[in-house]
TORPANU-487440 format. One line per field, with one value per residue (C-alpha): x, z, y; chain; residue in one letter. Coordinates in steps of 0.2 Angstrom, whole numbers. Last residue first. Layout:
BEGIN
x (X, ...)
z (Z, ...)
y (Y, ...)
ch (A, ...)
aa (A, ...)
***
This chain:
BEGIN
x (-63, -75, -68, -58, -66, -58, -48, -32, -23, -6, -8, -6, -24, -34, -24, -15, -34, -37, -21, -23, -40, -39, -23, -35, -36, -22, -6, -15, -16, -10, -12, -3, 8, 19, 35, 36, 38, 20, 25, 13, 15, 11, 9, 13, 12, 3, 12, 14, 25, 34, 36, 36, 50, 60, 64, 82, 99, 104, 91, 97, 89, 81, 62, 58, 59, 52, 56, 48, 55, 41, 35, 48, 32, 18, 5, 15, 26, 10, 3, 22, 24, 6, 12, 27, 18, 5, 18, 26, 9, -2, -8, -24, -23, -13, -6, 6, 20, 19, 31, 41, 32, 32, 29, 40, 43, 53, 73, 67, 63, 40, 35, 30, 29, 36, 30, 40, 36, 47, 61, 61, 69, 64, 78, 88, 73, 66, 82, 95, 99, 107, 101, 109, 99, 99, 95, 77, 75, 75, 75, 80, 81, 75, 75, 63, 60, 39, 29, 19, 2, -13, -18, -14, 5, 5, -6, -13, -20, -37, -36, -33, -32, -26, -27, -44, -34, -46, -29, -17, -6, 5, 8, 26, 25, 41, 26, 14, 19, 27, 10, 3, 13, 12, -5, -5, 4, -4, 8, 9, -11, -12, 1, -7, -22, -17, -5, -8, -27, -29, -19, -30, -46, -41, -25, -8, -6, 5, 10, -9, -12, 5, 0, -18, -10, 3, -12, -23, -10, -5, -22, -26, -8, -12, -32, -25, -8, -20, -35, -25, -8, -26, -29, -16, -20, -32, -23, -24, -5, 4, 9, 26, 19, 6, 21, 35, 19, 12, 30, 33, 17, 22, 41, 35, 23, 34, 47, 32, 27, 46, 47, 33, 35, 45, 32, 27, 35, 17, 10, 10, 1, 2, 15, 24, 26, 19, 8, 5, 1, -7, -26, -23, -19, -16, -33, -39, -26, -16, -15, -8, 1, 18, 26, 45, 60, 75, 92, 111, 128, 126, 141, 138, 120, 127, 109, 105, 87, 69, 69, 58, 65, 85, 80, 75, 84, 99, 90, 89, 108, 113, 102, 87, 89, 85, 68, 60, 70, 58, 64, 53, 43, 30, 25, 8, -1, 13, 13, 14, 32, 31, 48, 54, 56, 53, 32, 37, 54, 63, 81, 92, 107, 125, 136, 143, 129, 112, 102, 83, 79, 61, 54, 36, 29, 36, 20, 26, 31, 46, 49, 65, 76, 86, 102, 113, 110, 106, 123, 113, 128, 120, 130, 117, 106, 91, 72, 62, 46, 30, 14, -3, -4, -11, -25, -31, -38, -26, -35, -31, -29, -19, -4, -4, -2, 13, 20, 23, 23, 24, 38, 40, 38, 25, 26, 22, 19, 21, 31, 31, 48, 51, 66, 70, 88, 89, 103, 95, 88, 68, 56, 41, 28, 16, 7, -4, -13, -28, -24, -16, -1, 11, 21, 36, 44, 63, 79, 92, 99, 94, 97, 107, 98, 111, 104, 119, 118, 101, 111, 122, 107, 99, 118, 114, 98, 100, 116, 106, 90, 101, 100, 93, 87, 73, 74, 71, 78, 79, 62, 48, 50, 55, 67, 56, 59, 41, 43, 29, 26, 39, 39, 46, 33, 26, 38, 38, 52, 57, 67, 77, 89, 103, 115, 114, 130, 133, 116, 112, 125, 120, 101, 108, 100, 84, 77, 88, 80, 61, 67, 76, 57, 47, 62, 59, 69, 71, 80, 69, 78, 97, 101, 113, 98, 105, 111, 107, 89, 75, 76, 72, 71, 70, 67, 64, 60, 72, 62, 77, 75, 55, 56, 75, 65, 55, 65, 75, 57, 53, 68, 71, 75, 58, 47, 50, 45, 41, 50, 42, 42, 55, 59, 78, 82, 98, 94, 93)
z (807, 819, 826, 844, 858, 864, 853, 845, 845, 842, 832, 846, 847, 835, 823, 823, 818, 808, 795, 798, 788, 779, 770, 770, 748, 744, 754, 758, 777, 794, 811, 829, 824, 843, 845, 861, 851, 840, 823, 806, 793, 776, 759, 742, 739, 748, 754, 773, 784, 793, 778, 765, 772, 772, 791, 799, 795, 779, 769, 752, 740, 752, 749, 751, 764, 762, 778, 789, 803, 817, 833, 822, 814, 817, 804, 790, 792, 785, 773, 767, 770, 758, 747, 743, 739, 728, 720, 714, 707, 714, 701, 702, 699, 713, 719, 706, 709, 690, 682, 673, 656, 657, 674, 691, 708, 699, 700, 716, 725, 728, 742, 759, 768, 787, 796, 813, 830, 838, 855, 853, 838, 823, 811, 820, 823, 805, 800, 787, 771, 758, 753, 761, 777, 776, 792, 790, 776, 759, 748, 764, 757, 770, 785, 792, 815, 819, 824, 839, 838, 840, 823, 812, 808, 789, 777, 762, 772, 778, 790, 805, 818, 835, 847, 854, 861, 856, 846, 860, 858, 870, 861, 861, 878, 878, 889, 879, 862, 867, 874, 859, 848, 858, 857, 839, 838, 849, 860, 875, 875, 876, 888, 900, 902, 910, 921, 923, 924, 935, 950, 944, 948, 963, 971, 975, 966, 969, 948, 947, 957, 952, 936, 937, 950, 934, 923, 931, 938, 920, 913, 925, 922, 903, 904, 915, 900, 886, 895, 909, 899, 886, 901, 892, 877, 887, 889, 874, 862, 858, 870, 874, 889, 881, 870, 881, 893, 879, 878, 895, 898, 884, 888, 908, 907, 895, 912, 923, 915, 912, 927, 933, 918, 926, 919, 940, 947, 957, 955, 961, 954, 953, 966, 958, 943, 937, 946, 936, 947, 938, 943, 948, 935, 935, 941, 953, 959, 958, 969, 967, 983, 987, 1001, 1005, 1011, 1009, 1000, 996, 987, 990, 986, 981, 977, 966, 957, 952, 943, 954, 959, 974, 987, 986, 979, 993, 1005, 996, 998, 1017, 1017, 1011, 1024, 1022, 1028, 1047, 1051, 1053, 1039, 1025, 1010, 993, 983, 983, 997, 1000, 1016, 1025, 1029, 1048, 1052, 1058, 1059, 1043, 1034, 1014, 1004, 990, 982, 970, 967, 954, 946, 945, 937, 924, 918, 927, 922, 933, 945, 952, 965, 971, 982, 990, 982, 969, 955, 947, 937, 925, 914, 898, 889, 905, 894, 912, 921, 935, 943, 953, 963, 970, 972, 984, 984, 997, 995, 1011, 1006, 1011, 995, 997, 989, 978, 982, 983, 985, 984, 999, 988, 1001, 1001, 981, 983, 999, 989, 1000, 982, 976, 971, 953, 958, 940, 944, 933, 929, 946, 958, 972, 989, 997, 1016, 1023, 1034, 1028, 1022, 1008, 1013, 996, 999, 984, 977, 963, 950, 951, 954, 967, 971, 987, 993, 1008, 1011, 998, 1001, 995, 999, 983, 968, 950, 937, 920, 911, 896, 895, 913, 908, 900, 914, 927, 915, 916, 933, 933, 925, 934, 952, 942, 938, 922, 914, 896, 892, 871, 854, 857, 835, 837, 827, 839, 833, 845, 860, 865, 877, 886, 894, 905, 911, 925, 940, 952, 941, 928, 917, 906, 896, 884, 875, 891, 888, 902, 903, 902, 885, 881, 892, 885, 866, 872, 875, 857, 865, 850, 856, 872, 865, 857, 874, 884, 869, 872, 892, 904, 919, 933, 945, 964, 963, 979, 978, 979, 972, 987, 1002, 997, 998, 976, 969, 949, 945, 926, 912, 894, 882, 873, 876, 894, 897, 888, 900, 916, 915, 912, 927, 938, 931, 934, 952, 955, 966, 962, 945, 947, 931, 929, 927, 910, 897, 887, 883, 895, 903, 917, 938)
y (-595, -588, -572, -573, -563, -546, -541, -543, -524, -530, -551, -568, -574, -564, -559, -576, -582, -572, -572, -592, -593, -575, -589, -603, -605, -603, -606, -622, -627, -630, -621, -619, -637, -637, -636, -621, -606, -612, -620, -614, -627, -623, -632, -627, -647, -657, -674, -676, -668, -683, -694, -682, -670, -687, -694, -690, -694, -686, -697, -694, -678, -667, -662, -644, -631, -612, -603, -590, -584, -577, -565, -551, -541, -554, -545, -539, -556, -567, -555, -554, -574, -576, -561, -572, -587, -580, -571, -590, -593, -606, -619, -629, -645, -651, -640, -635, -620, -607, -596, -610, -609, -631, -629, -623, -633, -649, -643, -630, -645, -643, -632, -635, -616, -618, -601, -606, -594, -585, -591, -608, -607, -617, -622, -637, -646, -641, -653, -647, -644, -630, -614, -597, -591, -573, -571, -582, -595, -600, -616, -626, -643, -655, -667, -669, -667, -672, -658, -661, -663, -648, -644, -659, -670, -672, -684, -678, -660, -654, -638, -638, -622, -625, -611, -614, -632, -645, -654, -648, -664, -676, -693, -688, -693, -705, -717, -712, -716, -730, -738, -733, -742, -758, -756, -754, -770, -785, -792, -784, -784, -803, -800, -790, -798, -813, -807, -791, -791, -804, -796, -782, -793, -797, -802, -797, -779, -768, -768, -768, -751, -742, -745, -736, -723, -718, -717, -710, -696, -694, -690, -678, -669, -668, -664, -646, -643, -636, -627, -620, -614, -607, -594, -587, -582, -572, -556, -554, -555, -542, -530, -541, -544, -556, -564, -565, -574, -585, -591, -597, -608, -621, -623, -622, -633, -645, -645, -651, -667, -672, -668, -681, -692, -708, -723, -725, -710, -708, -695, -673, -662, -639, -633, -653, -644, -629, -612, -597, -582, -568, -570, -588, -600, -620, -620, -637, -641, -659, -674, -694, -697, -708, -710, -709, -719, -714, -723, -714, -721, -741, -751, -765, -777, -795, -800, -817, -818, -818, -799, -801, -810, -808, -788, -786, -794, -787, -768, -772, -774, -759, -751, -741, -722, -718, -712, -694, -688, -694, -692, -683, -694, -684, -672, -665, -677, -681, -700, -704, -714, -732, -740, -750, -765, -760, -762, -753, -754, -744, -749, -734, -745, -740, -752, -739, -732, -726, -743, -746, -760, -759, -768, -773, -784, -799, -807, -805, -787, -784, -770, -770, -760, -764, -753, -761, -778, -791, -799, -790, -783, -769, -754, -742, -726, -733, -729, -737, -734, -732, -739, -731, -719, -704, -695, -684, -661, -653, -635, -619, -606, -594, -595, -614, -615, -601, -611, -625, -642, -654, -639, -621, -619, -604, -595, -575, -558, -543, -544, -527, -536, -528, -535, -538, -543, -554, -563, -577, -566, -561, -558, -547, -549, -536, -541, -530, -516, -521, -532, -547, -549, -560, -564, -573, -577, -585, -578, -592, -593, -581, -592, -582, -575, -567, -576, -587, -593, -601, -614, -617, -620, -629, -639, -640, -647, -659, -666, -663, -676, -689, -694, -708, -706, -715, -722, -716, -701, -696, -700, -708, -724, -739, -742, -741, -759, -765, -782, -788, -805, -808, -824, -821, -821, -807, -798, -782, -778, -760, -759, -743, -736, -723, -717, -697, -688, -686, -687, -672, -661, -663, -659, -640, -631, -623, -637, -649, -649, -651, -664, -673, -667, -677, -690, -696, -689, -702, -698, -687, -691, -690, -680, -667, -653, -636, -624, -611, -616, -604, -603, -586, -585, -566, -565, -550, -555, -557, -573, -582, -577, -583, -601, -601, -594, -605, -622, -616, -617, -633, -643, -635, -616, -611, -597, -589, -568, -562, -546, -531, -523, -517, -528, -530, -548, -540, -554, -555)
ch (A, A, A, A, A, A, A, A, A, A, A, A, A, A, A, A, A, A, A, A, A, A, A, A, A, A, A, A, A, A, A, A, A, A, A, A, A, A, A, A, A, A, A, A, A, A, A, A, A, A, A, A, A, A, A, A, A, A, A, A, A, A, A, A, A, A, A, A, A, A, A, A, A, A, A, A, A, A, A, A, A, A, A, A, A, A, A, A, A, A, A, A, A, A, A, A, A, A, A, A, A, A, A, A, A, A, A, A, A, A, A, A, A, A, A, A, A, A, A, A, A, A, A, A, A, A, A, A, A, A, A, A, A, A, A, A, A, A, A, A, A, A, A, A, A, A, A, A, A, A, A, A, A, A, A, A, A, A, A, A, A, A, A, A, A, A, A, A, A, A, A, A, A, A, A, A, A, A, A, A, A, A, A, A, A, A, A, A, A, A, A, A, A, A, A, A, A, A, A, A, A, A, A, A, A, A, A, A, A, A, A, A, A, A, A, A, A, A, A, A, A, A, A, A, A, A, A, A, A, A, A, A, A, A, A, A, A, A, A, A, A, A, A, A, A, A, A, A, A, A, A, A, A, A, A, A, A, A, A, A, A, A, A, A, A, A, A, A, A, A, A, A, A, A, A, A, A, A, A, A, A, A, A, A, A, A, A, A, A, A, A, A, A, A, A, A, A, A, A, A, A, A, A, A, A, A, A, A, A, A, A, A, A, A, A, A, A, A, A, A, A, A, A, A, A, A, A, A, A, A, A, A, A, A, A, A, A, A, A, A, A, A, A, A, A, A, A, A, A, A, A, A, A, A, A, A, A, A, A, A, A, A, A, A, A, A, A, A, A, A, A, A, A, A, A, A, A, A, A, A, A, A, A, A, A, A, A, A, A, A, A, A, A, A, A, A, A, A, A, A, A, A, A, A, A, A, A, A, A, A, A, A, A, A, A, A, A, A, A, A, A, A, A, A, A, A, A, A, A, A, A, A, A, A, A, A, A, A, A, A, A, A, A, A, A, A, A, A, A, A, A, A, A, A, A, A, A, A, A, A, A, A, A, A, A, A, A, A, A, A, A, A, A, A, A, A, A, A, A, A, A, A, A, A, A, A, A, A, A, A, A, A, A, A, A, A, A, A, A, A, A, A, A, A, A, A, A, A, A, A, A, A, A, A, A, A, A, A, A, A, A, A, A, A, A, A, A, A, A, A, A, A, A, A, A, A, A, A, A, A, A, A, A, A, A, A, A, A, A, A, A, A, A, A, A, A, A, A, A, A, A, A, A, A, A, A, A, A, A, A, A, A)
aa (X, X, X, X, X, X, X, X, X, X, X, X, X, X, X, X, X, X, X, X, X, X, X, X, X, X, X, X, X, X, X, X, X, X, X, X, X, X, X, X, X, X, X, X, X, X, X, X, X, X, X, X, X, X, X, X, X, X, X, X, X, X, X, X, X, X, X, X, X, X, X, X, X, X, X, X, X, X, X, X, X, X, X, X, X, X, X, X, X, X, X, X, X, X, X, X, X, X, X, X, X, X, X, X, X, X, X, X, X, X, X, X, X, X, X, X, X, X, X, X, X, X, X, X, X, X, X, X, X, X, X, X, X, X, X, X, X, X, X, X, X, X, X, X, X, X, X, X, X, X, X, X, X, X, X, X, X, X, X, X, X, X, X, X, X, X, X, X, X, X, X, X, X, X, X, X, X, X, X, X, X, X, X, X, X, X, X, X, X, X, X, X, X, X, X, X, X, X, X, X, X, X, X, X, X, X, X, X, X, X, X, X, X, X, X, X, X, X, X, X, X, X, X, X, X, X, X, X, X, X, X, X, X, X, X, X, X, X, X, X, X, X, X, X, X, X, X, X, X, X, X, X, X, X, X, X, X, X, X, X, X, X, X, X, X, X, X, X, X, X, X, X, X, X, X, X, X, X, X, X, X, X, X, X, X, X, X, X, X, X, X, X, X, X, X, X, X, X, X, X, X, X, X, X, X, X, X, X, X, X, X, X, X, X, X, X, X, X, X, X, X, X, X, X, X, X, X, X, X, X, X, X, X, X, X, X, X, X, X, X, X, X, X, X, X, X, X, X, X, X, X, X, X, X, X, X, X, X, X, X, X, X, X, X, X, X, X, X, X, X, X, X, X, X, X, X, X, X, X, X, X, X, X, X, X, X, X, X, X, X, X, X, X, X, X, X, X, X, X, X, X, X, X, X, X, X, X, X, X, X, X, X, X, X, X, X, X, X, X, X, X, X, X, X, X, X, X, X, X, X, X, X, X, X, X, X, X, X, X, X, X, X, X, X, X, X, X, X, X, X, X, X, X, X, X, X, X, X, X, X, X, X, X, X, X, X, X, X, X, X, X, X, X, X, X, X, X, X, X, X, X, X, X, X, X, X, X, X, X, X, X, X, X, X, X, X, X, X, X, X, X, X, X, X, X, X, X, X, X, X, X, X, X, X, X, X, X, X, X, X, X, X, X, X, X, X, X, X, X, X, X, X, X, X, X, X, X, X, X, X, X, X, X, X, X, X, X, X, X, X, X, X, X, X, X, X, X, X, X, X, X, X, X, X, X, X, X, X, X, X, X, X)
***
């Protein structure tokens, strides 16, 4: 439970995996009371999902907990794809415009521990051995029944419920929701194993051959994750829902089987040592049609399961949690209309659909031993991989830095000279802070350090103090049209009056020196003065010029985020 300050019934989160933990963290930071339950008595000790993408690391940084992830994780900067021993493509993450130009490999068990420890700093503890046995929704809200492992039964009336209870989601079943899609015919092998490869430990390798698919991912200190399809094993009926979960009906893969796979599929000398953990699993590609059913929201594997190709699954769930958390907090505060919660489905469902399509296609192409997909892999892919723009697009897609909500009704776009568009990720930049909230004195800093995911951030981009004044010392330049400093003050005051306590305003300018990050001009364009209104989850909600676009911004915020918002948003 949590000692949060908003006096409302708690949000019940079912499932304490990465998605549920991230949702609880987002809500607790916004001071929303949370109950986070999991029927398992103990966290899973298995590594399971291991890849953390650049965009997830950026969001963890803004939540002030990325350092421990970087300390314990292992960084891989390059991906290599082979077919029958020939390298077809090499994808280097270094050109990514982020502080994290790599894929971080870390056991999911460690990820869950770090999120749990951070959540405890907000006074929230995972309630283990607690199962949701029944719930019903009505006009008055949710009635839920919880049962502890000692048999104690509790009745709860949560304000909302988030189903993050995995691929076999009991909440989804109770709602009678379809989980449409398909099960891959192949059985897959997964193993955490010691390996001496002779390769650089900051690269990972994927091999396609007539014998099947195999992949090696470095985990640091000689440990690797091995994944392969079509292993030799007893027949077992595939699950209709589970995704990458251990199959307990058969014995786990042996070290000898792993060595045979490496010998037949990896055309490179590889010595495999001790086997820490292994399992067989089936892959599914499935998703729900709706992420919201009245007061219940589905997230993570409860909403979608797919191939682990590209290490997208856990990252997608965590980012869904951050997308949803601030919206629930805003509505529970009484400051936003209920329809704000509908944008969770509108924004995230298309992304989930794309992830399923992409991961399924990549898996089928990597496994193909004949036909058009094999031709595409061996003849077309090397040509495409040599094209710079396509390599850039691939980097942005895999790292999830390309995720955007430009078509969302929450975006207000105005044309500026460069910079991220409304709906896109707000990038980092090294800036000079002219002034800020909470008595922040002028100085230098980074956008990510200034943004607090419990609040909206209004970044007002101005000229450096020494250059901002005109000849009479009273005007700021906006192209050829001057804007008075008092007009900027009125702009800030109008936004603060509309969203009291919900936003933090920062006046920032170009900083001298590199400061270990991109400049303000590189990240946010050249228009001065201009504003970028950033959502709590780190995406640009609106941008424009403080002179001509103030009324549009106010109407937009009034429609979606302010007290007394109407039932329908006005035209902007």
